[in-house]
C-alpha positions as CSV (number, residue, x, y, z in Angstrom):
1,M,0.0,-0.1,0.1
2,S,1.5,3.3,-1.0
3,E,1.6,6.3,1.3
4,G,-1.7,8.1,1.4
5,D,-3.8,5.1,0.5
6,A,-6.7,4.6,2.8
7,L,-6.9,1.3,4.9
8,G,-10.0,-0.8,4.3
9,T,-12.0,-1.9,7.4
10,V,-12.3,-5.4,8.8
11,Y,-15.7,-6.3,10.1
12,L,-15.9,-9.4,12.5
13,V,-19.4,-10.4,11.9
14,G,-21.6,-13.0,13.6
15,S,-24.0,-14.7,11.2
16,G,-26.1,-16.4,14.0
17,P,-27.1,-20.0,14.0
18,G,-27.7,-20.4,10.3
19,D,-31.1,-19.2,9.4
20,P,-30.8,-16.1,7.2
21,D,-33.9,-14.6,9.0
22,L,-31.6,-14.4,12.2
23,L,-28.9,-12.4,10.6
24,T,-28.9,-8.8,12.3
25,V,-29.8,-5.9,10.1
26,R,-26.1,-4.8,10.4
27,A,-24.7,-8.1,9.4
28,A,-26.9,-8.3,6.4
29,E,-26.0,-4.8,5.2
30,L,-22.3,-5.5,5.7
31,I,-22.3,-8.7,3.8
32,E,-24.2,-7.0,0.9
33,S,-21.7,-3.9,0.8
34,A,-18.3,-5.9,1.5
35,D,-15.8,-6.3,-1.1
36,V,-14.6,-9.6,0.3
37,V,-16.3,-12.2,2.7
38,L,-13.9,-14.6,4.5
39,H,-16.0,-17.4,5.9
40,D,-15.9,-21.1,7.0
41,K,-18.8,-23.6,6.8
42,L,-20.7,-22.5,10.0
43,P,-22.7,-19.7,8.7
44,G,-24.7,-22.4,6.9
45,P,-25.5,-23.1,3.2
46,E,-28.4,-20.7,3.0
47,I,-26.4,-17.6,4.2
48,L,-23.3,-18.5,2.2
49,G,-25.5,-19.2,-0.8
50,Q,-26.7,-15.6,-1.0
51,I,-23.2,-14.2,-1.2
52,P,-21.8,-13.9,-4.8
53,E,-19.1,-16.5,-5.3
54,A,-16.8,-13.9,-6.8
55,K,-16.5,-12.2,-3.4
56,R,-16.3,-15.2,-1.2
57,E,-13.0,-16.8,0.2
58,D,-13.4,-20.1,2.1
59,V,-11.0,-20.1,5.0
60,G,-12.6,-23.1,6.6
61,K,-12.0,-26.9,5.7
62,R,-9.8,-27.5,2.6
63,A,-9.5,-30.5,0.2
64,G,-8.1,-33.5,2.0
65,G,-9.7,-32.6,5.3
66,E,-7.3,-30.0,6.3
67,W,-8.3,-26.7,7.9
68,T,-6.9,-23.3,6.9
69,P,-4.6,-22.3,9.7
70,Q,-5.6,-19.3,11.8
71,E,-2.3,-17.6,10.9
72,Y,-3.3,-17.4,7.3
73,T,-6.7,-16.0,8.1
74,N,-5.1,-13.3,10.2
75,R,-2.5,-12.4,7.5
76,R,-5.2,-12.4,4.9
77,L,-7.5,-10.0,6.7
78,V,-4.5,-7.6,7.2
79,E,-3.5,-8.0,3.5
80,L,-7.0,-7.3,2.2
81,A,-7.5,-4.3,4.4
82,R,-4.1,-2.9,3.3
83,E,-5.5,-3.0,-0.2
84,G,-8.3,-0.7,0.8
85,K,-11.0,-3.3,0.9
86,S,-14.0,-3.6,2.9
87,V,-13.8,-7.1,4.5
88,V,-16.3,-9.2,6.3
89,R,-14.9,-12.0,8.4
90,L,-18.2,-14.0,8.7
91,K,-18.5,-16.4,11.5
92,G,-21.3,-18.7,12.9
93,G,-23.0,-17.5,15.9
94,D,-21.4,-14.7,17.6
95,P,-17.8,-13.8,16.8
96,F,-16.6,-13.7,20.3
97,V,-18.3,-16.9,21.6
98,F,-15.7,-19.7,20.8
99,G,-15.3,-18.1,17.5
100,R,-11.6,-16.9,17.7
101,G,-12.9,-13.3,17.0
102,G,-10.9,-12.1,20.0
103,E,-7.6,-13.4,18.5
104,E,-8.4,-11.8,15.2
105,A,-9.3,-8.5,16.9
106,E,-6.0,-8.3,18.6
107,H,-4.0,-9.3,15.6
108,L,-5.9,-6.5,13.5
109,A,-5.1,-4.0,16.3
110,A,-1.5,-4.9,16.4
111,A,-1.3,-4.4,12.6
112,G,-3.0,-0.9,12.9
113,V,-6.0,-2.2,10.9
114,P,-9.4,-0.6,11.7
115,F,-12.1,-3.0,12.7
116,E,-15.6,-3.4,13.9
117,V,-17.2,-6.2,15.8
118,V,-20.9,-7.0,14.8
119,P,-22.3,-9.4,17.4
120,G,-24.5,-12.2,16.2
121,V,-27.2,-14.3,17.8
122,T,-25.1,-17.2,19.5
123,S,-26.1,-20.7,18.7
124,A,-25.3,-21.5,22.4
125,I,-28.7,-20.0,23.1
126,A,-30.5,-19.9,19.9
127,G,-29.8,-23.7,19.1
128,P,-31.5,-25.0,22.4
129,A,-34.1,-22.3,22.1
130,V,-35.5,-23.4,18.5
131,A,-35.6,-26.8,19.9
132,G,-37.8,-25.9,22.8
133,I,-35.2,-25.8,25.3
134,P,-34.6,-22.7,27.5
135,V,-31.1,-22.6,28.9
136,T,-32.6,-20.9,32.1
137,H,-35.8,-21.8,33.7
138,R,-37.3,-20.5,37.0
139,D,-38.2,-24.2,38.0
140,H,-35.1,-25.9,36.8
141,A,-31.9,-23.8,36.3
142,S,-30.9,-20.2,37.5
143,S,-27.4,-20.3,36.0
144,V,-25.9,-21.5,32.6
145,S,-22.2,-22.4,31.8
146,F,-21.0,-22.2,28.1
147,V,-18.3,-24.8,27.4
148,T,-16.2,-25.6,24.3
149,G,-16.0,-29.2,23.4
150,H,-13.0,-28.5,21.1
151,E,-10.0,-27.0,22.9
152,D,-6.7,-26.0,21.5
153,P,-5.1,-29.4,20.8
154,T,-1.6,-28.0,21.8
155,K,-2.8,-27.6,25.4
156,E,-1.2,-30.2,27.8
157,E,-4.4,-30.4,29.8
158,S,-8.0,-29.3,29.6
159,A,-8.8,-25.9,30.9
160,V,-12.5,-27.1,31.5
161,D,-13.1,-28.0,35.1
162,W,-15.9,-30.6,34.8
163,D,-15.9,-31.3,38.6
164,A,-16.7,-27.6,39.1
165,L,-19.3,-27.5,36.5
166,A,-21.2,-30.6,37.9
167,A,-21.1,-29.1,41.5
168,T,-22.4,-25.6,40.2
169,G,-25.5,-27.1,38.8
170,G,-27.7,-25.3,36.4
171,T,-27.4,-25.8,32.7
172,I,-24.2,-26.7,30.7
173,V,-24.2,-26.0,27.1
174,V,-21.3,-27.6,25.1
175,L,-20.5,-26.2,21.7
176,M,-18.4,-28.3,19.2
177,G,-18.7,-31.2,21.5
178,V,-20.3,-34.1,19.5
179,G,-17.0,-36.0,19.1
180,K,-15.8,-35.8,22.6
181,L,-19.3,-36.5,24.1
182,P,-18.2,-39.8,25.7
183,A,-15.2,-38.2,27.4
184,Y,-17.1,-35.3,29.0
185,T,-20.3,-37.1,29.9
186,A,-18.0,-39.7,31.7
187,E,-16.2,-36.9,33.5
188,L,-19.5,-35.3,34.7
189,R,-20.7,-38.6,36.0
190,D,-17.4,-39.2,37.7
191,A,-17.9,-35.7,39.3
192,G,-21.2,-36.9,40.8
193,L,-23.7,-35.7,38.3
194,D,-26.7,-38.1,38.2
195,G,-26.8,-40.4,35.2
196,D,-30.5,-39.6,34.8
197,T,-29.7,-36.0,34.1
198,P,-31.5,-34.9,30.9
199,V,-29.3,-34.3,27.7
200,A,-30.2,-33.0,24.3
201,L,-28.2,-32.8,21.1
202,V,-29.4,-30.1,18.6
203,E,-27.6,-30.7,15.2
204,R,-27.6,-27.7,12.6
205,A,-29.8,-25.6,14.6
206,T,-32.2,-23.5,12.5
207,W,-30.9,-25.1,9.3
208,P,-33.5,-26.8,7.1
209,D,-32.1,-30.3,8.1
210,M,-32.0,-29.5,11.8
211,R,-32.4,-32.6,14.0
212,V,-32.8,-33.1,17.8
213,A,-32.0,-36.2,19.8
214,T,-32.7,-36.5,23.6
215,G,-31.5,-38.9,26.3
216,T,-29.8,-38.8,29.7
217,L,-26.2,-38.6,30.7
218,D,-26.1,-42.4,30.7
219,T,-27.7,-43.0,27.4
220,I,-26.8,-39.9,25.2
221,V,-23.8,-41.4,23.6
222,D,-25.8,-44.4,22.4
223,V,-28.5,-42.0,21.3
224,R,-25.9,-40.0,19.3
225,D,-24.6,-43.1,17.6
226,E,-27.9,-44.6,16.7
227,A,-29.3,-41.3,15.4
228,G,-26.0,-40.5,13.5
229,I,-25.7,-37.1,15.0
230,E,-22.8,-35.1,13.4
231,P,-21.2,-31.6,13.8
232,P,-22.1,-28.9,14.0
233,A,-24.2,-29.7,17.0
234,I,-24.8,-28.4,20.6
235,T,-25.2,-30.3,23.7
236,V,-27.5,-29.2,26.4
237,I,-27.1,-31.0,29.9
238,G,-29.5,-30.4,32.7
239,D,-33.1,-30.5,33.8
240,V,-34.0,-27.9,31.1
241,A,-33.3,-30.4,28.3
242,A,-36.5,-32.3,29.4
243,T,-38.7,-29.4,28.8
244,R,-38.5,-30.0,25.1
245,D,-40.9,-33.1,25.6
246,R,-43.6,-30.7,26.8
247,V,-43.4,-28.3,24.0
248,A,-42.0,-29.9,20.9
249,E,-45.3,-30.7,19.2
250,F,-46.2,-27.0,19.4
251,L,-43.1,-25.7,17.9
252,E,-43.8,-24.0,14.5
253,N,-41.6,-25.8,11.8
254,D,-40.2,-28.2,14.3
255,G,-41.1,-31.2,12.2
256,D,-40.0,-29.4,9.0
257,R,-36.6,-29.0,10.4
258,G,-36.2,-32.6,11.3
259,G,-37.9,-33.0,14.7
260,D,-36.5,-35.6,16.9
261,A,-33.8,-37.9,15.6
């Protein structure tokens, strides 16, 4: 970039859980006006399909099952901004809820690139909600804990204290935790959480092929395997998960989105 050229702006945008109707007005405006949209698969096919292919760059999964390194994405954001472009970094849910948006914001600030954070409807709340599960409920849960099921693989040990979560009570919502479901359900049982505790899995929340599977801490792994639940999916652990059984048949479009697996 030559002296005097204006820097572009990077927008760290949350796309919500995947239904285009749940995009914020600001997110929709920025996607429309952006020169480039860097995205992975989590915003969902309906949202990504509305963006002209010419201005989309996939920084998610690549051929061969590899993932674009975060370092590349960070560099690319700075590079495009220095070309004077308006750049949307589009993320599923909210960019600051297990979306690495905080890391990207720090990188942009260090590089002197102007940016704006555009919050999105987090799938940690919206996913259970569209399945008829409130993460808090006056009769069942006065607190909710959000946990990632996919920590940095370079960590020597998990930063998640499952013993403390089991002791705290309330609702536990695990994002990106389908693969490690056997491990953390076992840890919660070992920590004293009752094996009869209700659990729900919400796959592809708000997408056309959304599915929900329910069970207990003791049975949910078998339920997952029998139903073939795959990422992206949210795990809801706690008494609130059982409320779905009382409202599911009244949920608009619940059957159209897959219903119970």
